[in-house]
PAKE-156714 format. One record per residue: residue number from 1; y, z, x of N, C-alpha, C in turn. Coordinates in steps of 0.001 Angstrom, whole numbers, plus 524288, in hexadecimal, padded with zeros to 5 digits. Layout:
<sites>
   seq      nv      nw      nu     cav     caw     cau      cv      cw      cu
   NUM       Y       Z       X       Y       Z       X       Y       Z       X
...
</sites>
This chain:
<sites>
   seq      nv      nw      nu     cav     caw     cau      cv      cw      cu
     1   35141   8DED4   1F04F   350D9   8E34B   1F3D6   355B5   8E396   1F748
     2   3584E   8E825   1F74D   35CFD   8E8DE   1FA7E   35B61   8EA7D   1FFF7
     3   35D3D   8E7C2   2040F   35BD8   8E92A   2096B   35D45   8EECC   20AA3
     4   35A20   8F14E   20DF1   35B00   8F6C8   20F41   36042   8F79F   211E4
     5   361E4   8F3F2   2154F   366E7   8F4B1   217F6   36B74   8F468   21424
     6   36AE5   8F121   2100E   36EF5   8F0D3   20C14   36F33   8F5D9   208F0
     7   36A99   8F812   207D1   36A72   8FD09   204FB   36D11   9015A   20825
     8   36BFA   90176   20D29   36E38   9057C   21089   3741B   904FC   210CE
     9   375FF   9001A   21129   37B9A   8FF3A   21171   37E3B   900AC   20C4B
    10   37BA4   8FF66   20805   37DDA   90097   202E4   37E57   9066F   20212
    11   37AB3   9096F   20432   37AB8   90F13   2035B   37F71   911BA   205C6
    12   3822A   90F1C   20957   386AF   91171   20BEB   38BD4   90FB4   20984
    13   38BAC   90CEC   20533   39062   90AD0   202CF   392F1   90ECA   1FF29
    14   395FA   91246   2015C   398DE   915FB   1FE28   39D2D   9131B   1FB2A
    15   39E40   914E7   1F683   3A241   9125D   1F356   3A4CB   91651   1EFB2
    16   3A966   914EB   1EDBD   3ABF1   917B7   1E981   3ABA2   91450   1E4A3
    17   3AB68   916D3   1E023   3AB49   913FC   1DB33   3B069   914B7   1D852
    18   3B286   9106A   1D63E   3B6F6   9109E   1D2AD   3B507   90F15   1CD4C
    19   3B636   91243   1C968   3B48F   9111E   1C40C   3B95C   910BE   1C082
    20   3BAEC   90BFC   1BEFC   3BF46   90B6C   1BB4B   3BD94   90D54   1B5E7
    21   3C07B   91112   1B3C1   3BF01   91362   1AEBC   3C3DC   9149B   1AB80
    22   3C7BC   91131   1ABBE   3CCA5   91220   1A8F6   3CD17   90EED   1A3F9
    23   3C8F0   90C12   1A2A9   3C923   908B5   19E11   3C924   90BC8   198FD
    24   3CB20   90940   194CF   3CB69   90BD1   18FB4   3C767   909B1   18BDA
    25   3C440   905E3   18D7F   3BFC6   9040B   18A66   3C14C   901D4   18519
    26   3C4CB   8FE1A   184FD   3C69A   8FBEA   1800D   3C24D   8F910   17D15
    27   3BE6A   8F706   17FE0   3BA3C   8F429   17D3B   3B5E5   8F7BF   17B4A
    28   3B5EF   8FCAE   17CF8   3B1C4   9003E   17B7D   3B307   90339   1767B
    29   3B7CF   90550   17610   3B929   9088B   1719A   3BEA3   90737   16FC3
    30   3BF51   9076C   16A9D   3C45F   90601   1685E   3C7EC   90AAF   1678D
    31   3C5CF   90F41   166EC   3C8E5   913DC   165BD   3CC61   91587   16A38
    32   3D129   9170D   16910   3D4C2   9189C   16D20   3D323   91D95   16FEC
    33   3D02B   920F6   16D34   3CE91   925E9   16F84   3C932   9259B   17217
    34   3C6B2   9211A   171E8   3C176   92093   1741D   3C1B6   920C7   17A0A
    35   3BDA1   922FC   17C5C   3BD8F   92354   18210   3BC0D   91E0B   1846A
    36   3BDC0   91CF2   1892E   3BC35   91814   18BD3   3B646   917D1   18C66
    37   3B447   9130A   18CFD   3AE9F   9123C   18D03   3ABDD   9152B   19157
    38   3AE85   9161B   195CA   3ABF0   918C8   19A15   3AA97   91E6E   198D1
    39   3ACCB   92083   19490   3ABB6   925EA   19316   3A839   9265F   18E46
    40   3A653   92201   18C68   3A2C5   9222B   187F4   39D7E   92476   1899D
    41   39AF0   9275C   18610   395D7   929A7   1876C   391A3   9257B   187F8
    42   38E60   9263A   18BF4   38A32   9227B   18D02   385A9   92555   18FA0
    43   38158   925C4   18CE7   37C8E   9280E   18F15   37D91   92D57   191AF
    44   3804E   930BC   18EED   38112   9360A   190D3   385AA   936E1   1946A
    45   3885C   932C2   195EB   38CFF   9331D   1992F   39124   92F7F   196EC
    46   39578   92F05   199AA   39944   92B00   1983E   39816   9261E   19B7B
    47   39A57   921C4   199DD   39985   91CD4   19CA0   39B1E   91D5B   1A25B
    48   39FA2   91FA3   1A359   3A197   91FFF   1A8B6   39E3A   92395   1AC14
    49   39BE1   9278F   1A9CA   39872   92AFB   1ACD2   3939B   9280A   1AEA7
    50   3918A   924B2   1AB57   38D19   92173   1ACFC   38EC6   91DB4   1B151
    51   39380   91B7E   1B0CF   39568   917C9   1B4BC   39631   91A64   1BA09
    52   397D0   91F50   1BA08   398E0   92223   1BEE6   393FA   92451   1C176
    53   39013   925AF   1BE59   38B93   928AC   1C043   388E7   92672   1C51E
    54   38792   92165   1C542   384C2   91F78   1C9E3   387F2   91FA2   1CEDD
    55   38D17   91F6F   1CE6A   3906C   91FA4   1D312   3913B   9253E   1D4E9
    56   39173   928D7   1D13E   391A4   92E5E   1D2B3   38CB5   92FD6   1D5A6
    57   38853   92D9E   1D3FF   3834C   92ED3   1D676   3825E   92BE2   1DB8D
    58   3855A   927C4   1DC80   38477   9247A   1E11B   386D9   9270F   1E5F1
    59   383A0   92841   1E9C0   38573   92AF4   1EE6D   3894C   927B9   1F19F
    60   38959   9228F   1F0D8   38CE0   91F36   1F3C8   39236   91EA0   1F12B
    61   392C1   92097   1EC75   397C9   9208B   1E9C7   39AD2   92566   1EB78
    62   39EF7   92493   1EE87   3A1F2   928F8   1F0A9   3A544   92BA9   1EC8F
    63   3A6E4   928BC   1E8A2   3AA2B   92AF3   1E491   3AB8A   926E7   1E081
    64   3ADD3   928B6   1DC3F   3AF01   9255D   1D7C8   3B489   9266C   1D5F1
    65   3B78B   92248   1D505   3BCBC   922C3   1D2A7   3BC80   92040   1CD3F
    66   3BD79   92361   1C938   3BD91   9216E   1C3DF   3C342   920B1   1C24A
    67   3C4A5   91BEC   1C0D5   3CA01   91AAF   1BF47   3CA77   91B32   1B95A
    68   3CD67   91F17   1B79F   3CDAC   92081   1B21C   3D2E9   91EFB   1AFAC
    69   3D2DC   91E67   1AA8D   3D7B5   91D94   1A7A7   3DB27   9226A   1A858
    70   3E041   92198   1A878   3E3E8   925E7   1A952   3E368   92A2A   1A535
    71   3E1AA   928BD   1A077   3E12A   92C8C   19C44   3DB7C   92DF3   19B1C
    72   3D80C   92CDB   19EC7   3D288   92E1C   19E05   3D1CC   9340C   19DCD
    73   3CF45   935E6   199A7   3CE1B   93B77   1993B   3C84D   93C73   19857
    74   3C52D   9385B   19934   3BF8E   938E3   1987B   3BCB0   93A03   19D94
    75   3BE44   9376E   1A1C7   3BB49   937D0   1A69E   3BAF9   93D65   1A8A4
    76   3BF48   9403F   1A85F   3BF6B   94592   1AA7D   3BB81   9492E   1A7D4
    77   3B9E1   947DB   1A31B   3B634   94B30   1A03E   3B087   94A4C   1A1D6
    78   3AF8B   94642   1A4F0   3AA3C   94508   1A698   3A8D7   9481C   1AB83
    79   3A3FB   949BB   1ABDB   3A23E   94CA2   1B078   3A2D5   94961   1B568
    80   3A21D   9444D   1B4EE   3A259   940D9   1B97E   3A7C7   940DB   1BBFE
    81   3ABCA   9421F   1B8F0   3B11F   9422F   1BB01   3B1D2   94655   1BF2C
    82   3AE64   94A4B   1BF17   3AEC8   94E93   1C2E0   3AB40   94DC9   1C799
    83   3A86B   9496C   1C7C3   3A4F0   94874   1CC2E   3A819   94788   1D123
    84   3A621   94986   1D57D   3A8F9   94939   1DA74   3AA0C   943A1   1DC25
    85   3A6BF   93FF9   1DA94   3A774   93A83   1DC1A   3ABAC   937B9   1D8EF
    86   3ACEE   939D4   1D46A   3B015   936FA   1D0A0   3B5D8   93878   1D106
    87   3B92A   93482   1D196   3BED5   93530   1D1DA   3C155   931E1   1CD95
    88   3C60C   93336   1CC23   3C8AC   93080   1C7E5   3CDF7   92E68   1C9A7
    89   3CF86   92A0A   1C74C   3D4C1   927FD   1C804   3D65C   9255A   1C2F4
    90   3DB4E   92438   1C263   3DD3A   9219A   1BDAB   3DCB2   91BC0   1BE5C
    91   3DA2F   91939   1BA93   3D96C   91399   1BAC8   3DE1E   910A9   1B8B0
    92   3DD4A   90BAC   1B76F   3E18D   90862   1B59F   3E048   9059C   1B08A
    93   3E388   901CD   1AF39   3E305   8FF0D   1AA43   3DE74   8FB3D   1AA37
    94   3DCCF   8F958   1AEC2   3D880   8F5A7   1AF22   3D45A   8F7C8   1B2D0
    95   3CFDB   8F555   1B2B3   3CBB1   8F6DB   1B64A   3CD92   8F664   1BBF0
    96   3D02E   8F205   1BD25   3D233   8F13D   1C274   3D5C2   8F5B6   1C40E
    97   3D947   8F741   1C090   3DCF4   8FB78   1C1C8   3DA0A   90093   1C2D3
    98   3D5FB   90196   1BFC7   3D308   9066B   1C075   3D001   9066F   1C597
    99   3CDBB   901F8   1C6EC   3CAF0   901A5   1CBE6   3CEBE   90259   1D06A
   100   3D340   8FFDF   1D011   3D73E   90081   1D423   3D8EA   90635   1D4A5
   101   3D95C   908EA   1D046   3DACA   90E73   1D073   3D69C   91193   1D355
   102   3D1AC   91045   1D25E   3CD72   912E5   1D51E   3CD7D   911C7   1DAEA
   103   3CE83   90CDD   1DC4F   3CEBD   90B6A   1E1D2   3D359   90E12   1E48E
   104   3D7AB   90E7E   1E1D6   3DC36   9112C   1E40C   3DAFD   916E6   1E506
   105   3D834   9194F   1E16E   3D6A5   91EC6   1E221   3D331   91F60   1E6EC
   106   3CFBF   91BA0   1E7DB   3CC61   91BDC   1EC77   3CF83   91B16   1F176
   107   3D34A   91792   1F15F   3D68C   916B4   1F5FE   3D9A6   91B9A   1F75D
   108   3DB3D   91E8C   1F35C   3DE1E   92369   1F457   3DAB5   9276D   1F725
   109   3D587   926DF   1F681   3D1F1   92A67   1F92E   3D0D0   9288F   1FEC2
   110   3D3BF   924B7   20079   3D339   9227B   205B2   3CDB4   9205A   20688
   111   3CB8E   91E0B   20271   3C682   91B73   202F0   3C751   91676   20610
   112   3C3F8   91553   209DF   3C49C   91087   20D01   3C4CB   90BB0   20988
   113   3C80A   907F7   20AF6   3C8C3   9034C   207C7   3C3F0   8FFCC   207A5
   114   3C054   9008B   20B59   3BB88   8FD6D   20B4C   3B705   90057   208A7
   115   3B835   904AF   20627   3B41B   907B2   2037B   3B277   904D4   1FE85
   116   3AD70   90520   1FD42   3AB85   902AE   1F87C   3AD5D   905B5   1F3B7
   117   3AF3D   902DB   1EFD3   3B08D   90516   1EABD   3ADB3   901F8   1E68F
   118   3AADD   904B9   1E349   3A826   9023F   1DEF0   3AB42   9034E   1D9F0
   119   3AB3B   8FF8F   1D665   3ADCD   90035   1D154   3A9AD   8FF7B   1CD17
   120   3A96A   9035D   1C994   3A58F   90312   1C55A   3A827   90473   1C035
   121   3A6E2   9017E   1BC1E   3A928   90259   1B6FF   3A74F   90776   1B495
   122   3AAED   90A59   1B241   3A982   90F28   1AF7B   3A629   90DFE   1AAB4
   123   3A664   9092A   1A8D3   3A37E   907AD   1A421   39E4B   9050A   1A55D
   124   39C74   90590   1AA3C   3973F   9038D   1ABA5   393B5   90833   1ACDE
   125   39123   90A53   1A8E3   38E06   90F11   1A997   3886A   90E2A   1AB5F
   126   386CB   90933   1ABDA   38142   90811   1ACD6   38038   905EB   1B249
   127   3838B   9072A   1B60C   382B8   90555   1BB61   37DD3   907E0   1BD9E
   128   37A78   904B9   1BFE3   37593   906A1   1C21F   37634   907B6   1C7F4
   129   37392   90BB2   1C9D2   373E9   90D0E   1CF60   371EE   908AC   1D2DB
   130   36E34   905A9   1D0F3   36C35   90152   1D413   37076   8FD43   1D4FD
   131   373F4   8FC93   1D13E   37844   8F8E2   1D1F1   37C3E   8FAF3   1D5DA
   132   37D0A   90003   1D5DD   3807B   9025B   1D9C6   37E55   90155   1DF3E
   133   3793A   901DA   1DFDB   376CC   900DF   1E4F4   37713   8FB19   1E666
   134   37673   8F7B0   1E29C   376DF   8F212   1E3AC   37C55   8F0B4   1E5A6
   135   38041   8F323   1E35B   3859D   8F219   1E4FF   3868B   8F404   1EA8F
   136   38469   8F882   1EBDC   384ED   8FA84   1F138   3828F   8F6B9   1F526
   137   37DF6   8F4CD   1F3FA   37B5A   8F125   1F78A   37EAA   8EC3C   1F845
   138   380EE   8EA2F   1F407   38434   8E57E   1F470   388FA   8E684   1F7D5
   139   38B5B   8EB0E   1F74A   3900D   8EC4F   1FA52   38EDB   8ECE7   2001D
   140   38A0C   8EE64   20154   388A6   8EF2E   206CE   388D4   8EA16   209E4
   141   388A7   8E59B   20738   388AB   8E096   209F9   38D07   8DCF3   2082B
   142   3907C   8DEE3   204B9   394AD   8DB8B   202B7   399BC   8DEAF   2027F
   143   39CB7   8DEC7   206B4   3A15A   8E220   20705   3A5C0   8E0AD   2033F
   144   3A568   8DC12   200CD   3A982   8DA83   1FD1C   3A90E   8DD48   1F7E3
   145   3A4A9   8DFF4   1F6FA   3A3F8   8E2BB   1F212   3A01E   8E011   1EE71
   146   39EC3   8E2CB   1EA3A   39AC4   8E0D1   1E6B1   39B6B   8E340   1E14A
   147   398C5   8E0F1   1DD84   398E9   8E2FD   1D839   393AF   8E215   1D58B
   148   39242   8E5B9   1D226   38DA3   8E4E5   1CEF1   38ECB   8E0A5   1CAF1
   149   38ADA   8DD94   1C9BB   38B9A   8D92F   1C634   3865F   8D78E   1C3EE
   150   3869C   8D44C   1BFF3   381E0   8D250   1BD5B   382A2   8CC87   1BC4D
   151   37EC0   8C96E   1BD9B   37F0E   8C3D2   1BC6E   37F70   8C2EE   1B68B
   152   382A8   8BF36   1B50F   38342   8BDD8   1AF8D   37E66   8BAEA   1ADBD
   153   37C26   8BCA9   1A96F   37774   8BA17   1A767   37886   8B715   1A259
   154   37CB9   8B857   19FAE   37E08   8B59F   19AD4   380D3   8B076   19BF4
   155   38067   8ACDE   1984F   38370   8A811   1989B   38928   8A95A   1977F
   156   38C9C   8A750   19AB8   39232   8A87A   19A3F   3951F   8A3F3   197B3
   157   39897   8A542   1941E   39BCB   8A161   1916D   3A192   8A265   1927A
   158   3A47E   89E27   19351   3AA32   89E90   193A9   3AC6F   89CD7   18E6E
   159   3B015   89FFB   18C60   3B22D   89ED2   18731   3B74B   89BCB   18780
   160   3B8A3   89969   18317   3BDA5   896BD   18273   3BF45   89762   17CCA
   161   3C44E   89773   17BD7   3C656   89817   1768D   3C3FC   89CE1   173E2
   162   3C3C6   8A11A   176C5   3C1CC   8A5F2   17487   3BBF7   8A695   17539
   163   3B8EF   8A4FE   1712A   3B351   8A5F2   1714F   3B011   8A0F8   17170
   164   3B260   89C91   1730D   3AF77   897B6   17380   3AD7E   89709   17916
   165   3A8C0   89505   179A7   3A685   8942E   17ED1   3A91C   88F7B   1816B
   166   3AB0F   8905F   18634   3AD56   88C19   18936   3A96D   889EB   18D13
   167   3A646   88D66   18F67   3A26A   88B9B   19338   39E98   88FFB   19462
   168   39A4C   88E7F   196DA   39676   89243   198C6   39758   892FA   19E9C
   169   3979C   897D2   1A043   398DB   89917   1A5B6   393CB   899D0   1A8CF
   170   39321   89701   1AD1B   38E75   897D3   1B055   38E20   89D89   1B215
   171   38976   89FCE   1B1C0   388EA   8A564   1B2E2   385FE   8A66F   1B7FA
   172   3847B   8A25A   1BAD7   3812E   8A30C   1BF73   38370   8A6ED   1C35E
   173   38887   8A6D0   1C420   38AFC   8AA3B   1C7FF   38E4C   8AE7C   1C579
   174   38D42   8AFB0   1C086   3906C   8B37A   1BDB4   38DE6   8B8E7   1BDC8
   175   39124   8BCDC   1BEB0   38F6B   8C253   1BEC9   39310   8C594   1BB65
   176   39103   8C9C7   1B934   39444   8CDB4   1B699   39572   8D208   1BA80
   177   39A64   8D331   1BB33   39BF2   8D752   1BED5   39B30   8DCA4   1BC49
   178   398A0   8E02C   1BF21   397D1   8E584   1BD61   39AC7   8E926   1C11A
   179   399DC   8EE22   1C0A4   39BA1   8F1E5   1C48A   39704   8F574   1C5C7
   180   39714   8F7EE   1CA70   39B59   8F868   1CE23   39C9E   8F353   1D10E
   181   3A18B   8F31E   1D2CE   3A358   8EF27   1D672   3A573   8F20F   1DB31
   182   3A437   8F03B   1DFE3   3A54D   8F343   1E4A3   3A841   8F015   1E8B3
   183   3AC9C   8F253   1EA86   3AFE0   8EFB9   1EE6C   3B26C   8F3C9   1F1F4
   184   3B4C0   8F1E7   1F638   3B78A   8F561   1F9C4   3BCA3   8F726   1F73C
   185   3BE0B   8FC0C   1F82F   3C2A8   8FE5B   1F5BF   3C78E   8FB17   1F699
   186   3C8CF   8F9D2   1FB76   3CD9C   8F6FB   1FC9A   3CDA6   8F18F   1FA4F
   187   3C954   8EEC0   1FAF5   3C90C   8E958   1F909   3C96A   8E91F   1F31B
   188   3C6D7   8ECC1   1F078   3C6FE   8ECC0   1EABF   3CC67   8EE30   1E8C3
   189   3CEEA   8F1ED   1EB41   3D437   8F36C   1E9AC   3D7E6   8EEC4   1EA15
   190   3D7B7   8EC13   1EE81   3DB1D   8E790   1EF4A   3D9E9   8E339   1EB5C
   191   3D4EA   8E270   1EA38   3D36B   8DE47   1E69D   3D551   8DF66   1E113
   192   3D4CC   8E440   1DF4F   3D680   8E59A   1DA05   3DC6E   8E549   1D980
   193   3DF38   8E6A0   1DD99   3E4EC   8E618   1DD8A   3E672   8E055   1DD48
   194   3E39A   8DD0D   1E00C   3E4D6   8D778   1E04A   3E34E   8D490   1DB55
   195   3DFB1   8D6CF   1D849   3DD9F   8D407   1D3BC   3DE26   8D763   1CECD
   196   3E2C7   8D791   1CC78   3E3A2   8DACF   1C7CF   3E028   8D95A   1C334
   197   3DE49   8D481   1C307   3DB2B   8D2BB   1BE94   3D55C   8D3CE   1BF43
   198   3D3D6   8D670   1C373   3CE4C   8D75C   1C47E   3CBBF   8DA65   1C00A
   199   3C740   8D886   1BE4C   3C457   8DB3B   1BA30   3BFFA   8DE9A   1BC66
   200   3BEB6   8DDC8   1C14E   3BB1F   8E143   1C412   3BC84   8E10C   1C9DE
   201   3B9EB   8E44C   1CCF6   3BB37   8E4AC   1D27A   3B9B9   8DFB2   1D566
   202   3B552   8DD67   1D3FE   3B39A   8D8A8   1D68E   3B787   8D440   1D5CF
   203   3B9B7   8D3B0   1D119   3BD71   8CF71   1D027   3C24E   8D01A   1D388
   204   3C3DE   8D501   1D48A   3C852   8D5E9   1D7FF   3C6FD   8D45C   1DD91
   205   3C24F   8D5D1   1DF5A   3C0A9   8D46F   1E4A0   3C021   8CE89   1E539
   206   3BE1A   8CBEE   1E135   3BDA0   8C641   1E154   3C2FD   8C3AF   1E1D0
   207   3C6E1   8C5FA   1DF35   3CC3A   8C3F6   1DF61   3CE49   8C3DA   1E4F7
   208   3CC8D   8C787   1E83E   3CE59   8C7CD   1EDAC   3CAF7   8C48F   1F159
   209   3C6FE   8C1ED   1EF39   3C3B3   8BE8B   1F26D   3BE74   8C0D7   1F3EA
   210   3BD51   8C597   1F245   3B850   8C803   1F38B   3B3F9   8C5D2   1F017
   211   3AF29   8C63C   1F202   3AA93   8C484   1EF0A   3A6C0   8C911   1EE8E
   212   3A779   8CC61   1EA9E   3A3EA   8D0C4   1E9E7   39E5F   8CEE4   1E8D1
   213   39A9A   8D22F   1EA19   39520   8D0DD   1E927   39387   8D29D   1E3AE
   214   390CF   8CF31   1E0F2   38E87   8D079   1DBE0   38945   8D31E   1DCB8
   215   388B3   8D7B9   1DA99   383DE   8DABA   1DB25   38140   8DAFC   1D5D4
   216   37CBA   8D89C   1D554   37A01   8D87F   1D050   37885   8DDFF   1CEA2
   217   37A89   8DFA2   1CA2C   3796E   8E4D1   1C815   37689   8E47C   1C2F3
   218   375C4   8E8FE   1C091   37306   8E942   1BB97   376BB   8E7C1   1B723
   219   374BD   8E496   1B38E   377F9   8E2B5   1AF39   3796B   8E70B   1AB68
   220   37692   8EB6B   1AB95   377BD   8EFA0   1A7E9   37C0A   8F34C   1A9DA
   221   37EB1   8F1D6   1AE01   38353   8F4AF   1AFC8   387E6   8F30C   1AC53
   222   38797   8F47F   1A762   38B3D   8F277   1A37A   39059   8F588   1A36B
   223   39464   8F2FF   1A15F   39970   8F589   1A098   39A04   8F6CF   19ACC
   224   39AE9   8FBB4   19993   39B9D   8FD52   19424   3A0FE   8FB87   1925C
   225   3A105   8F7F0   18EA5   3A5E8   8F59E   18CD0   3A68D   8F629   186EB
   226   3A258   8F544   183FD   3A273   8F5B2   17E4E   39E60   8F9BB   17CA1
   227   39EC6   8FBD3   177DF   39B40   90008   17637   39572   8FEE5   176E8
   228   393C5   8FA1A   175FD   38E35   8F8E4   17679   38C46   8F98B   17C12
   229   38FCC   8F944   17FE2   38E39   8F9FA   18556   38C30   8FF7D   1865A
   230   38E11   9034F   18364   38C43   908B1   18419   3867D   90936   182D6
   231   384C2   90694   17EBC   37F3D   906CC   17D4C   37BE0   9043E   18184
   232   37DBA   8FFE2   1839C   37ADC   8FD3B   187C0   37AC0   90097   18CB1
   233   37F27   902F4   18DFE   37F6B   90640   192A6   37BC3   90AEE   1922F
   234   37B78   90D30   18D90   377F9   911AB   18CD6   37247   91010   18DA2
   235   370E2   90B77   18BB3   36B96   9097E   18C7C   36A7C   9089F   19249
   236   36E37   9064A   1950B   36D7C   90549   19AA5   36CE2   90A61   19DAB
   237   37034   90E35   19C8A   36FEF   9133E   19F3E   36AC7   91602   19E2B
   238   368E9   91581   19971   363DB   917E5   19810   35F77   91568   19B3A
   239   35FA4   91039   19BC7   35BB2   90D84   19EE5   35C2B   90EEA   1A4A0
   240   360F7   90F8D   1A688   361CA   910DE   1AC06   35FAA   91648   1AD67
   241   35FB2   919C5   1A997   35E07   91F25   1AA90   35826   91FDB   1AA70
   242   35553   91BD5   1A8F3   34F94   91C41   1A8AF   34D2F   91C2D   1AE18
</sites>
C-alpha cells in the first residue's frame, strides 16, 4: 500500500520524456530497405506508437522529444508525429548520443536543469500505466532518480573460451534494467557526457557516484529486439487491453 502523502507528492511530478529512436534494428531485419523495428506493425499500430501512447495520455508528462535518425522518413507519416506533446530532434549513432540530443533540445527550451526527464525505449511497447505510477512514487522520495527493473530469476552463468561455463554468478542482488529511467536534466546530461560507454542512463549516473533507486516493474515490459518478440508483445498488449 502506497502512503497517501507519497501519492499526493507523486501526482505533482511533472516531467519530459526523451525517446531514443534512431536505431536501424540490425538484429530485427536483414534487408537494406526494411524499416527499423520501431515502425513495424503491432496490434493495429506501430511499435513506437504503443511506446508513446501512455505518456501522451499521462497528464504529468509535459512533452516528449523523439530522437530520430537523420534519414528517418517513417515517423512523419504517423498521426502521433502531429500531436501537440510530441517534438522531434536528430539523434546520434548510439543510444547515448540520441538521449544527449534529446536533452540538448530540452535545454534549448530553457527547461530548468533540475526538471525531471524520463527516458523510454521506442522498442518497449508494453509499458503499463501502473509502472509509470510506481516510478513517480519512487521519485517523490528519491531525488537521485530511479529506473524500472525486474529481479533476475534465472540462474546466471559466466562464460569462458566462447561458450564454455566458467562459473555461476550469484543472482540474489541482480536486476534487469528496464525503462523508463528518470533523472534530473542537468545531472543526466553531465553524466552522459562524462561516461561515453554508458549503455543506459542509470549506468551513466552510477559512473558519477549516484545511486538510482530500483523500482520493481512488470516483467512483460519487454524490448522488441528479434522477430519472435513481436508475437510476444502482441499477446501482452492483448492481455493488457482486457
